[in-house]
MARBA-3410 file (N, C-alpha, C, O; in Angstrom, 1 decimal):
132
79.8,89.5,105.7,81.3,89.1,105.0,81.4,89.9,103.9,80.4,90.2,103.2 ~ 82.6,90.2,103.7,82.9,91.4,102.5,83.2,90.1,101.0,83.5,88.9,101.1 ~ 83.1,90.7,100.1,82.8,90.1,98.9,84.3,90.1,98.3,85.0,91.1,98.5 ~ 84.9,89.1,97.6,86.0,88.9,97.1,85.9,90.3,95.8,84.9,90.9,95.6 ~ 87.0,90.6,95.2,87.3,91.2,94.1,87.8,90.9,93.1,88.9,90.3,93.2
86.9,91.4,91.5,87.3,91.3,90.2,87.9,92.4,89.7,87.2,93.1,89.0 ~ 89.0,92.8,89.8,89.7,94.6,89.3,89.9,94.3,87.4,90.4,93.4,86.8 ~ 89.2,95.7,86.8,89.7,95.5,85.8,90.5,96.5,85.2,89.8,97.4,85.5 ~ 91.2,96.8,84.7,92.5,97.6,84.1,92.4,98.0,82.7,93.1,97.3,82.0 ~ 91.6,98.9,82.2,91.7,99.2,80.8,91.7,101.1,80.6,90.8,101.8,81.1
92.5,101.4,80.1,92.2,102.8,79.2,91.2,103.2,78.6,90.8,104.4,78.5 ~ 90.6,102.3,78.1,88.8,102.7,77.4,88.1,102.2,78.2,88.0,101.1,78.6 ~ 86.9,103.7,78.6,86.2,103.1,79.7,85.0,102.6,79.0,84.1,102.4,79.8 ~ 84.7,102.5,77.7,83.8,101.5,77.2,83.9,99.9,77.2,82.9,99.1,77.2 ~ 85.3,99.8,77.2,85.5,98.3,77.2,85.2,98.1,79.0,84.4,97.3,79.5
86.2,98.9,79.6,85.7,98.4,81.3,84.2,98.4,81.4,83.7,97.7,82.3 ~ 83.6,99.0,80.7,81.8,99.1,81.2,81.6,97.4,80.4,80.9,96.5,80.6 ~ 82.2,97.5,80.0,81.9,96.0,78.9,82.2,95.0,79.6,81.3,94.1,79.7 ~ 83.3,94.8,80.1,83.8,93.8,81.3,83.1,93.6,82.7,83.0,92.5,83.2 ~ 82.6,94.8,83.2,81.7,94.9,84.0,80.5,94.1,83.9,80.3,93.2,84.7
79.4,94.5,82.7,78.7,94.0,82.4,78.3,92.8,82.7,77.4,92.3,83.5 ~ 79.4,92.2,81.5,79.7,90.5,81.1,79.8,89.9,82.3,79.1,89.0,82.5 ~ 80.7,90.5,83.2,81.4,89.5,84.7,80.1,89.6,85.6,79.8,88.7,86.3 ~ 79.6,90.6,85.5,78.4,90.7,86.2,77.1,90.1,86.1,76.3,89.8,87.0 ~ 77.0,89.9,84.6,75.8,89.2,84.6,76.5,87.2,84.8,75.9,86.2,85.1
77.4,87.3,84.6,77.8,86.2,84.9,78.1,85.4,86.5,77.9,84.3,86.9 ~ 78.6,86.5,87.1,79.1,86.0,88.5,77.7,86.7,89.2,77.0,85.8,89.9 ~ 77.4,87.4,89.2,76.0,88.2,89.7,76.7,89.1,91.2,77.6,90.0,91.0 ~ 76.4,88.9,92.6,76.7,89.8,93.4,77.9,88.5,93.9,78.2,88.3,95.1 ~ 78.2,87.8,92.9,79.3,87.1,94.4,80.7,87.9,94.5,81.4,87.7,95.5
80.9,88.5,93.9,81.8,89.5,93.7,81.9,91.0,93.7,80.7,91.4,93.8 ~ 83.0,92.1,93.6,82.8,93.3,93.7,83.3,93.5,92.6,84.1,92.7,92.3 ~ 83.2,94.6,91.8,83.3,94.7,90.4,84.8,95.9,90.5,83.9,96.8,90.6 ~ 85.2,96.2,90.5,86.5,97.4,90.2,86.5,98.0,89.2,85.4,97.7,88.7 ~ 87.0,98.8,88.4,87.5,99.4,87.4,88.6,100.7,87.9,88.5,101.4,88.9
89.7,100.6,86.9,90.3,102.0,86.4,90.7,101.5,85.3,90.6,100.4,84.7 ~ 91.6,103.3,85.0,91.2,103.6,83.8,93.5,103.4,83.5,94.2,103.5,82.5 ~ 93.8,103.3,84.9,95.0,102.9,84.3,95.7,102.1,85.1,95.1,101.4,86.0 ~ 97.0,102.1,85.1,97.8,101.3,86.0,97.9,101.8,87.4,97.9,100.9,88.3 ~ 98.0,103.0,87.8,98.7,104.1,88.1,97.3,104.0,89.3,97.3,103.9,90.5
96.4,104.1,88.7,94.5,103.9,89.3,94.4,102.9,90.1,94.0,102.9,91.2 ~ 94.8,101.5,89.2,94.5,100.0,90.2,95.6,99.6,91.0,95.5,98.5,91.6 ~ 96.8,100.4,91.1,97.6,100.1,92.3,96.9,100.9,93.5,96.7,100.4,94.6 ~ 96.7,101.7,93.2,95.7,102.4,94.2,94.4,101.9,94.8,94.0,101.9,95.9 ~ 94.1,101.4,93.8,92.9,100.4,94.5,93.1,99.5,95.2,92.3,99.2,96.2
94.4,98.7,95.0,94.8,97.5,95.1,95.1,97.7,96.7,94.7,96.9,97.5 ~ 96.1,99.2,97.2,96.6,99.3,98.0,95.5,99.6,98.6,95.5,99.1,99.8 ~ 94.3,100.1,98.4,93.4,100.7,99.6,92.8,98.7,99.7,93.1,98.1,100.7 ~ 92.2,98.2,99.0,91.7,96.9,99.7,92.6,96.2,100.2,92.2,95.6,101.2 ~ 94.0,96.0,100.0,94.9,95.4,100.9,94.9,96.6,102.7,94.9,96.1,103.8
94.9,97.4,102.6,95.1,98.3,103.4,93.5,97.9,104.6,93.6,97.9,105.8 ~ 92.7,97.8,103.9,91.4,97.6,104.8,91.2,96.4,105.4,90.5,96.2,106.4 ~ 91.8,95.2,104.5,91.8,94.1,105.0,90.1,93.5,104.8,89.7,92.5,105.4 ~ 89.4,94.3,104.1,88.0,93.8,104.1,88.1,92.7,102.9,88.1,91.5,103.1 ~ 88.1,93.1,102.1,88.3,91.7,101.1,89.8,91.6,100.3,90.9,92.1,100.6
89.4,90.7,99.4,90.7,90.1,98.9,90.1,90.6,97.5,88.9,90.6,97.2 ~ 91.3,91.0,96.6,91.2,90.9,95.2,91.8,89.4,94.7,92.9,88.9,95.0 ~ 90.7,88.8,93.8,91.1,87.8,93.5,91.6,87.7,91.9,92.5,86.9,91.6 ~ 91.2,88.5,90.9,91.3,88.4,89.7,91.7,90.0,89.4,91.2,91.0,90.0 ~ 92.7,90.0,88.6,92.9,91.0,87.6,92.6,91.0,86.2,92.9,89.9,85.7
92.2,91.6,85.5,91.8,91.3,83.8,92.7,92.7,83.7,92.3,93.6,84.5 ~ 93.7,92.9,82.9,94.7,94.2,82.3,94.7,94.2,81.1,94.8,93.2,80.4 ~ 94.5,95.8,80.7,94.8,95.9,79.2,96.3,96.1,79.3,96.9,96.5,80.3 ~ 96.8,95.7,77.7,98.4,95.8,78.1,98.9,97.1,77.3,99.8,97.7,77.8 ~ 98.3,97.5,76.4,99.1,98.9,75.9,98.0,100.1,77.0,96.8,100.1,77.0
98.5,100.7,77.4,97.9,101.8,78.2,99.0,102.8,78.6,100.1,102.5,78.9 ~ 98.5,104.3,78.5,99.4,105.3,78.8,100.0,105.0,80.3,99.3,104.6,81.2 ~ 101.2,105.3,80.3,101.8,105.5,81.4,102.5,103.6,81.7,103.0,102.8,80.9 ~ 102.4,103.5,82.5,102.7,102.1,83.1,101.7,100.8,82.0,100.5,100.6,82.1 ~ 102.7,100.1,81.1,102.4,99.0,80.5,101.4,97.9,81.4,101.5,97.9,82.6
100.5,97.0,80.7,100.1,95.9,81.4,101.0,95.0,82.0,100.9,94.8,83.2 ~ 101.9,94.6,81.2,103.2,93.3,81.1,104.0,93.9,82.8,104.0,93.2,83.8 ~ 104.6,95.4,82.7,104.9,96.1,84.0,104.1,95.7,85.5,104.4,95.1,86.5 ~ 102.7,96.4,84.8,101.7,96.7,86.1,101.8,95.2,86.6,102.4,95.1,87.7 ~ 101.3,94.0,86.0,100.9,93.0,86.4,102.3,92.2,87.2,102.1,91.5,88.3
103.4,92.3,86.7,104.7,92.1,87.3,104.8,92.5,88.5,104.9,91.7,89.5 ~ 104.8,93.6,88.6,104.5,94.4,90.1,103.7,94.2,91.3,104.0,94.2,92.5 ~ 102.2,94.1,90.4,101.6,93.3,91.3,101.9,92.0,91.4,101.6,91.9,92.6 ~ 102.4,90.7,91.1,102.8,89.7,91.5,103.9,89.8,92.3,103.8,89.3,93.4 ~ 105.0,90.4,92.0,106.2,90.4,93.1,105.2,90.6,94.5,105.5,89.7,95.4
104.0,91.6,94.8,104.0,92.2,96.0,102.6,90.9,96.6,102.7,90.6,97.8 ~ 101.5,90.3,95.8,100.7,89.5,95.6,100.6,88.8,94.5,100.2,89.0,93.3 ~ 101.0,87.6,95.3,101.8,86.3,93.8,100.6,85.4,93.8,100.6,84.4,93.1 ~ 99.3,85.7,94.7,98.3,84.9,94.7,97.2,85.4,94.2,96.2,84.8,94.5 ~ 97.0,86.5,93.4,95.8,87.2,92.5,96.5,86.6,91.3,97.6,86.5,90.9
94.7,86.3,90.8,95.4,85.5,89.4,95.2,86.6,88.5,94.3,87.4,88.7 ~ 96.3,86.7,87.1,96.5,88.1,86.5,96.2,87.2,85.2,96.7,86.1,85.0 ~ 95.2,88.0,84.3,94.9,88.0,82.9,94.9,88.9,82.2,94.1,89.7,82.4 ~ 96.1,89.0,80.9,95.8,89.9,80.3,94.8,90.0,79.0,94.6,88.9,78.5 ~ 94.3,91.0,78.5,93.1,91.1,77.3,94.1,92.7,76.8,94.2,93.8,77.3
94.5,92.0,75.7,95.1,92.8,74.7,94.6,93.0,72.9,93.8,92.2,72.2 ~ 95.1,93.9,72.6,94.7,94.2,70.9,96.1,94.3,70.2,96.2,93.9,69.0 ~ 97.2,94.7,71.1,98.3,94.7,70.6,99.6,94.4,71.3,100.6,95.1,71.1 ~ 99.7,93.2,72.4,100.8,93.2,73.0,101.3,92.6,72.1,100.7,92.0,71.1 ~ 103.0,92.7,72.4,103.6,91.8,71.4,104.0,90.4,72.3,103.6,90.0,73.4
105.0,89.8,71.4,105.1,88.4,72.2,106.0,88.2,73.4,105.9,87.4,74.3 ~ 106.8,89.1,73.1,108.0,89.3,74.0,107.4,89.9,75.5,107.9,89.3,76.5 ~ 106.5,90.8,75.6,106.0,91.1,76.5,105.1,90.0,77.0,105.3,89.5,78.2 ~ 103.9,89.5,76.1,103.1,88.3,77.0,104.4,87.1,77.6,104.3,86.6,78.7 ~ 105.2,87.0,77.0,106.3,86.0,77.8,106.4,86.4,78.6,105.8,86.1,79.6
107.4,87.4,78.7,108.0,88.0,80.2,106.7,88.1,81.3,107.0,87.9,82.5 ~ 105.4,88.4,81.0,104.1,88.2,82.3,104.3,86.9,82.5,104.6,86.6,83.7 ~ 104.3,86.1,81.6,104.2,84.4,82.0,105.1,84.0,82.8,104.9,83.1,83.7 ~ 106.6,84.6,82.6,107.6,84.1,83.4,107.7,84.5,84.8,107.9,83.9,85.7 ~ 107.4,85.8,84.7,108.0,86.8,85.9,106.7,87.2,87.0,106.9,87.7,88.1
105.1,86.7,86.3,103.8,86.9,86.6,103.0,86.1,86.4,101.8,86.3,86.4 ~ 103.6,84.8,86.2,102.6,83.4,86.8,101.4,83.9,85.9,100.4,83.6,86.4 ~ 101.2,84.6,84.7,100.2,85.0,84.2,99.1,84.1,83.4,99.5,83.6,82.4 ~ 97.9,84.0,83.7,96.9,82.8,83.6,96.7,82.7,82.6,96.7,81.6,82.0 ~ 96.4,84.0,82.0,95.7,83.4,80.0,96.0,84.9,79.5,95.8,85.9,80.2
96.4,85.0,78.2,96.1,86.0,77.8,94.9,86.0,76.9,94.7,84.9,76.3 ~ 94.1,86.9,76.8,93.1,86.8,75.9,93.2,87.8,74.7,93.7,88.8,75.2 ~ 92.8,88.0,73.3,92.7,88.9,72.8,91.3,89.5,72.1,90.3,88.9,71.7 ~ 91.6,91.5,72.0,90.5,92.0,71.7,90.2,92.0,70.6,91.1,92.4,69.9 ~ 88.9,91.6,69.8,87.7,91.4,70.8,87.9,90.2,71.0,88.1,89.3,70.3
87.6,90.3,72.9,87.4,88.9,72.9,85.9,88.2,73.2,85.0,88.9,73.1 ~ 85.7,86.7,73.5,84.8,86.4,73.7,84.3,86.2,75.2,84.9,85.8,76.2 ~ 83.1,86.7,75.1,82.8,86.4,76.2,82.7,85.3,77.3,82.6,85.3,78.6 ~ 82.7,84.3,76.4,82.5,82.9,77.4,83.8,82.4,78.0,84.0,81.9,79.1 ~ 84.8,82.7,76.9,86.1,82.1,76.7,86.5,83.5,78.1,87.3,83.0,79.0
86.3,84.6,78.3,86.8,85.3,79.4,86.1,84.8,80.7,86.6,85.0,81.7 ~ 85.0,84.2,80.7,84.1,84.0,81.6,85.2,82.3,82.2,85.7,82.0,83.3 ~ 85.1,81.7,81.1,85.8,80.5,81.6,87.3,80.6,81.7,87.9,79.5,81.9 ~ 87.8,81.4,81.5,89.2,81.8,82.0,89.5,82.3,83.4,90.4,82.0,84.1 ~ 88.3,83.1,83.7,88.2,83.4,85.5,88.1,82.4,85.8,89.1,81.9,86.4
87.1,81.8,85.6,86.6,80.2,86.8,88.0,79.4,86.9,88.6,79.0,87.9 ~ 88.3,79.2,85.3,89.5,78.3,85.4,90.8,78.4,86.3,91.6,77.5,86.7 ~ 90.8,80.5,86.5,91.8,81.3,87.4,91.5,81.2,88.5,92.5,81.1,89.2 ~ 90.1,81.1,89.3,90.1,81.0,90.5,89.7,79.5,90.9,89.0,79.4,91.9 ~ 90.0,78.6,90.3,90.0,77.2,90.7,91.2,76.8,91.0,91.3,75.7,91.4
92.0,77.6,91.0,93.5,77.5,91.1,93.8,78.1,92.6,94.7,77.7,93.3 ~ 92.9,79.1,92.9,93.4,79.6,94.3,92.8,78.3,95.7,93.2,78.5,96.9
END
């Protein structure tokens, strides 16, 4: 049986790798962990996974400030097509207007600030998964 997916999106590879290590350490082999370095790449991954119908993306952890499509626009777009995906924004520099917009238009589960606390990230994902 295919494993559900947690997708992490950030333009800094070191952050993506750190997220993946933390999540894998906590959740082990219960999930597949996908990473994308920008929103466009993330959208391609989402489309591929949805087209294959092999597994479901349960959680997206996305940076806000990225080249091209910013995290708020990305998460709102994802929500319009896939409202059940739990959305978490991880940012060092999001403005409050962007955060409020994602809360209102994309049912943002939580916004965490960089540098994030590993336990807070894990608890955020667990509480998001509990809502599904």
